[in-house]
C-alpha positions as CSV (number, residue, x, y, z in Angstrom):
1,M,-4.1,-32.6,7.0
2,D,-7.5,-34.1,6.4
3,F,-10.1,-33.4,3.8
4,G,-11.7,-30.6,5.7
5,K,-8.5,-28.6,6.0
6,K,-7.7,-29.1,2.4
7,L,-11.1,-27.9,1.3
8,S,-10.8,-24.9,3.6
9,L,-7.4,-24.1,2.2
10,L,-8.6,-24.0,-1.4
11,M,-11.8,-22.1,-0.6
12,S,-9.8,-19.5,1.4
13,V,-7.2,-19.0,-1.4
14,L,-10.0,-18.6,-4.0
15,S,-12.3,-16.6,-1.7
16,V,-15.2,-19.1,-2.1
17,S,-17.9,-18.8,0.6
18,N,-19.8,-21.7,2.1
19,S,-23.0,-20.4,0.6
20,A,-21.5,-20.2,-2.9
21,L,-20.2,-23.7,-2.8
22,A,-23.4,-25.0,-1.3
23,K,-25.4,-23.4,-4.1
24,A,-23.2,-25.0,-6.7
25,L,-23.6,-28.4,-5.1
26,S,-27.3,-28.0,-4.3
27,V,-26.7,-28.7,-0.6
28,D,-27.3,-26.7,2.6
29,P,-24.4,-24.4,3.7
30,S,-24.3,-26.1,7.0
31,L,-23.1,-29.3,5.3
32,I,-20.1,-27.3,3.8
33,S,-19.4,-26.0,7.3
34,R,-19.3,-29.6,8.7
35,W,-17.1,-30.7,5.8
36,R,-14.6,-27.9,6.6
37,S,-14.7,-28.6,10.3
38,G,-14.0,-32.3,9.8
39,S,-17.2,-33.4,11.5
40,R,-18.5,-34.8,8.2
41,I,-16.6,-36.2,5.2
42,P,-18.2,-36.9,1.8
43,A,-18.0,-40.5,0.6
44,K,-15.5,-40.9,-2.2
45,D,-18.3,-42.4,-4.4
46,S,-20.9,-39.8,-3.6
47,G,-19.8,-37.5,-6.5
48,Y,-19.4,-34.5,-4.1
49,I,-15.6,-34.4,-4.2
50,E,-15.7,-34.4,-8.0
51,M,-18.3,-31.6,-8.0
52,I,-16.2,-29.6,-5.5
53,A,-13.0,-29.9,-7.7
54,S,-15.0,-29.0,-10.8
55,Y,-16.5,-25.9,-9.2
56,L,-13.1,-24.7,-7.7
57,V,-11.3,-25.1,-11.0
58,E,-14.0,-23.3,-12.9
59,H,-14.0,-20.5,-10.2
60,A,-10.3,-19.9,-10.6
61,K,-10.5,-17.6,-13.6
62,M,-7.5,-15.3,-12.8
63,E,-4.0,-16.4,-13.5
64,H,-2.9,-15.9,-9.9
65,Q,-5.7,-18.1,-8.6
66,K,-4.7,-20.9,-11.0
67,L,-1.1,-20.5,-9.9
68,A,-2.1,-20.8,-6.2
69,I,-4.1,-24.0,-6.8
70,C,-1.2,-25.6,-8.7
71,E,1.5,-24.5,-6.2
72,I,-0.6,-26.1,-3.4
73,T,-1.6,-29.3,-5.1
74,G,1.5,-29.8,-7.3
75,C,-0.4,-29.3,-10.6
76,V,1.1,-27.6,-13.7
77,P,-1.5,-25.3,-15.3
78,E,0.2,-24.8,-18.7
79,A,0.6,-28.6,-19.2
80,L,-3.0,-29.5,-18.3
81,E,-6.4,-29.3,-19.9
82,K,-9.1,-28.0,-17.6
83,E,-10.6,-31.5,-17.1
84,E,-7.2,-32.9,-16.2
85,L,-6.8,-30.2,-13.6
86,K,-10.1,-31.0,-12.1
87,E,-9.2,-34.6,-11.8
88,L,-5.9,-33.8,-10.1
89,V,-7.6,-31.5,-7.7
90,K,-10.1,-34.2,-6.9
91,R,-7.4,-36.7,-6.2
92,W,-5.5,-34.2,-4.1
93,L,-8.6,-33.6,-2.0
94,M,-9.0,-37.3,-1.5
95,D,-5.6,-38.6,-0.8
96,A,-2.6,-36.4,-1.8
97,P,0.4,-35.8,0.5
98,I,-0.4,-32.9,2.8
99,P,1.8,-29.9,3.8
100,D,2.4,-28.8,7.4
101,T,-0.7,-27.2,8.9
102,R,1.2,-24.5,10.7
103,V,2.7,-23.3,7.4
104,I,-0.7,-23.3,5.7
105,G,-2.2,-21.4,8.6
106,G,0.3,-18.7,8.4
107,F,-0.2,-18.4,4.6
108,L,-4.0,-18.3,4.9
109,S,-3.8,-15.5,7.5
110,K,-2.2,-13.3,4.8
111,V,-4.3,-14.3,1.7
112,G,-6.8,-11.5,2.3
113,L,-4.0,-9.0,2.8
114,F,-2.2,-9.3,-0.5
115,R,-1.4,-5.9,-1.9
116,I,0.8,-4.4,-4.6
117,P,4.2,-3.9,-3.0
118,Q,4.8,-0.4,-1.8
119,A,8.2,0.9,-0.9
120,Q,10.2,4.1,-1.1
121,V,12.3,3.4,-4.1
122,Q,14.3,5.9,-6.2
123,F,14.8,4.8,-9.8
124,P,18.0,6.5,-11.0
125,T,18.5,7.3,-14.7
126,M,21.4,5.4,-16.3
127,T,23.1,6.2,-19.6
128,L,23.2,3.1,-21.8
129,E,25.2,3.7,-25.0
130,G,26.5,1.0,-27.3
131,Q,28.2,-2.1,-25.9
132,T,30.9,-2.4,-23.3
133,A,33.4,-5.1,-22.3
134,N,33.3,-4.0,-18.6
135,F,31.7,-6.3,-16.1
136,E,31.2,-6.6,-12.3
137,V,31.3,-9.6,-10.1
138,F,29.0,-9.8,-7.0
139,F,29.5,-12.2,-4.1
140,G,27.2,-13.7,-1.5
141,K,23.6,-12.9,-0.6
142,E,24.2,-9.1,-0.7
143,G,25.9,-9.5,-4.0
144,K,22.8,-11.3,-5.5
145,Q,20.6,-8.5,-4.1
146,R,22.8,-5.8,-5.7
147,A,23.1,-7.7,-9.0
148,A,19.3,-8.3,-9.3
149,M,18.4,-4.7,-8.5
150,K,21.1,-3.3,-10.9
151,F,19.8,-5.6,-13.7
152,L,16.2,-4.4,-13.1
153,L,17.3,-0.7,-13.1
154,H,19.2,-1.3,-16.4
155,A,16.1,-2.7,-17.9
156,M,14.1,0.3,-16.6
157,N,16.4,2.7,-18.3
158,S,16.2,1.0,-21.7
159,K,14.6,3.0,-24.5
160,E,12.0,0.4,-25.3
161,P,10.3,-2.1,-22.9
162,G,10.8,-5.8,-23.5
163,T,10.5,-9.2,-21.7
164,I,12.5,-10.3,-18.7
165,L,13.1,-14.1,-18.4
166,L,13.6,-15.3,-14.8
167,Y,14.6,-18.7,-13.5
168,S,16.3,-20.1,-10.4
169,D,16.1,-23.3,-8.4
170,E,18.0,-22.1,-5.4
171,S,16.4,-21.1,-2.1
172,V,14.3,-17.9,-2.2
173,D,15.9,-16.8,1.2
174,W,18.4,-14.5,-0.5
175,F,15.6,-12.0,-1.3
176,L,12.7,-12.9,1.0
177,V,14.5,-13.0,4.4
178,D,15.3,-9.3,4.1
179,R,11.8,-7.9,4.1
180,E,12.9,-4.4,3.2
181,Y,14.8,-5.7,0.2
182,A,11.8,-7.9,-0.9
183,L,9.5,-4.8,-0.8
184,R,12.0,-2.8,-2.9
185,L,12.4,-5.7,-5.4
186,G,8.6,-6.1,-5.7
187,A,8.1,-2.4,-6.1
188,T,10.8,-2.2,-8.8
189,M,9.2,-5.0,-10.7
190,I,5.8,-3.3,-10.5
191,E,7.3,-0.1,-11.8
192,L,8.8,-2.1,-14.8
193,T,5.3,-3.5,-15.6
194,K,3.9,0.0,-15.5
195,R,6.5,1.0,-18.1
196,G,5.4,-1.8,-20.4
197,W,7.7,-4.6,-19.5
198,K,6.6,-8.2,-19.3
199,I,8.1,-10.9,-17.0
200,N,8.2,-14.6,-17.8
201,M,9.0,-16.6,-14.7
202,V,9.9,-20.3,-14.7
203,H,8.9,-21.8,-11.3
204,T,10.6,-24.7,-9.7
205,L,8.1,-27.3,-8.4
206,S,10.6,-29.3,-6.3
207,R,10.6,-26.9,-3.4
208,D,9.1,-27.9,0.0
209,I,5.6,-26.5,0.8
210,S,6.9,-23.8,3.2
211,E,9.2,-22.3,0.5
212,M,6.4,-22.6,-2.1
213,L,4.0,-20.6,0.0
214,R,6.5,-17.9,0.8
215,A,7.2,-17.6,-3.0
216,I,3.4,-17.4,-3.7
217,E,3.1,-14.6,-1.1
218,F,5.7,-12.6,-3.0
219,W,4.5,-13.4,-6.6
220,L,0.7,-13.1,-6.2
221,P,0.6,-9.3,-6.1
222,L,2.8,-9.2,-9.2
223,Y,0.6,-11.7,-11.1
224,M,-2.3,-9.3,-10.4
225,T,-0.7,-6.8,-12.7
226,G,-1.4,-9.1,-15.7
227,S,2.2,-8.6,-16.9
228,V,3.8,-11.7,-15.4
229,T,3.5,-15.2,-17.0
230,P,4.3,-18.4,-15.1
231,Y,6.0,-21.4,-16.7
232,Y,6.7,-24.9,-15.3
233,N,8.6,-28.0,-16.4
234,P,7.6,-30.9,-14.1
235,K,10.0,-33.3,-15.7
236,Y,13.1,-31.1,-15.4
237,R,15.2,-32.3,-12.4
238,V,18.7,-30.9,-13.1
239,T,19.9,-28.7,-10.3
240,L,21.7,-25.6,-11.4
241,F,22.4,-24.1,-8.0
């Protein structure tokens, strides 16, 4: 992917128009259009790429916007000062490795359609008294789905809300391939946040771009609730799954 496609990707994810970026850079909107189409490319020493990176990072005020930038470029927001993030975005625009354009195109076609997950989900009341030595073992993809949902329902039936800590470095296929289950899972998490629960999610950066964008598609609506906090550890490379 060339500079124009990278610029278009970031502008689309952040909902930045040609006219808004042109105003920030004091250039004509037609120049932005030519940059995005690839018919013109700003010189690396012109200062425009640095100005673009600065504007986009400053524009990304919402947590889910910062998450999207960092998932796409490989940045880690919690570990960077704003100026460092601008520098990394600038370098990515100039010469960073580029993901498959077909994957990016499919993701961009959905960016404007992100909504809070809606699904017909019944939340049964469970009686939680004291401690018990009983346990259940779940197997396979269906077992993971049942275990995850049962865990969330147990949390929902707790007397007081708390914080859920989530981490996994295995493939997200176990819950995203089944669209109906993914909708129910998202809706259940939304319901938890409505009841006062917080979710801390540790993201794995070593995924390929296709899997990253699928994960973003699932998590962005949840980040919009303001109750989900992302974490990263770029130096952690031990595989658990």
